[in-house]
N, C-alpha and C positions, 0 to 999 in steps of 0.2 A: 582087455582093460586098458584104459588110456594111461594111467600113471601107476606104476608098480613101485615096490620098495626100492628097486634099482634106480629109478628116476628120482625118487625122493632123496635117497642117500647121495646120489650124484649132485643134486642141487645143494644139499646141506654141506657136502664136502667143498664144493666150489665157493660157497659163501665164506666158509672158513679160510680156504686158501687165498681167496681174493683179498682178505684182510691181513694175510701173513706177508711178512717181508722176506722170509727165508723159506726154503723147502721144508715141508712137513712130512714126516714118515708115516706110513700106514698105521703103525701101532699107536702113535700119538693121536692121529685123527680118529681112529676107531674108538679109543678110550674117551676122548673129548666128546664125541658124538653119541657114544653108547651103542655102537654098531659092531657087528661081527667083523673081526679083522680079515678073515679069509674072504668074506663076501665083499667087503669094501675094497680089498686088493684087486679083485676082478673088475670092479666098477672103475677104479682109478686107472687100471691098465687100458680099459676101453676108452676112457677119456683121453689118455695119452696117445693111443692109436689114432684117435680122431683129430689130434693136433690141438687139443684144448689145454692139455697139461704136458709138462716135460718131467721125465723122471730122472733122478740122479741116484747113482749107486754109492755105497760107502758109508762111512761113519756119519757124515753130515748130509747124507742122501735123503731122498724123499721126493715129493711132488711139488711143483710150482706152476702157477697159471702162466701160460705164455701168450694167449690171445688177449687182446684188449676186452675188458668187461662189456663194453658197449657193442662189441661185434659178436658176442656169444649168445645166440638165441636159445630160448627154451626148447625149441624144436630140435636144434642141433644137439643139445645136451641129452634130450630124451632119446633121440635116435642112437646116440653113442652108448648110452646106458642100457638101452633095451636091445640093441643089436638089430633093430628094425624100425620101420616107421610106426609111431604110436597110432593106434586106431581105437575108435569107440566100439565098433562091432567088427566081427570077423570079415564082413563083406565091405567095410567102409572104403577100402583102398581101390576097389574096382569090381565090376560085375564078374570078373573071372575068379573072385575070391568067395563066391557064394557057397556056404557049407551044404546047402540043400540042392545045389545044381539046378535051381529053378530061377536063375537070374532074369531070364527073358520075360517071366510073368510076375515078377516081384513088384508089388505095389508100394512097398515101403523103401525100396532101394533109392529112389530119387531123394527122398527125405534124408536118409542116412548119409548118402554121399554129400549132400548139401551141408549137413551138420558137420561132417568130417572136414570139409573145406573151410568152414568158419573156424573150427577149432585149430586147424593147421595155420590159418592166417593169424589167429590170436597168438599161438605159440611162436610163430616166426616174427611177430611184431614185438614180443616181450624179450628183453635181454637180461643177462646176469646183473648188469648195472641197474636196471629197473628194480630188481629184487633187492639189491643192496640199498638203494635209495629208500624203498618202502620200509626196510629194516630200521633205518635211522629216524623215521618220522613217527 
């Protein structure tokens, strides 16, 4: 599946954090977005490991955006949130990913691979800033 709840929650969190001037803690974000705190914490840690967010400990701790909004692509966000490249089908990433092990005779693989390429290009061309601009229009 291309976009799971992890990707959705990552995007929602980043939109909120992009509009915040101070770090936001997981509990506040989870409450504001109506998301499970434990699930959101895992997603935010993944985004921090990817260098999108910085985490601060302590009373005034939380997460803050550290990359410029115009440099954070949706593909980067989804890879961080999912822990892998997003794909439309199991075999989208390459012929070696065929679940039936019949990649040599698969008639739909070229179509699937082409579709995945177009989706990757779209996700790489769309940034967090693009989402924020659409939010205000």
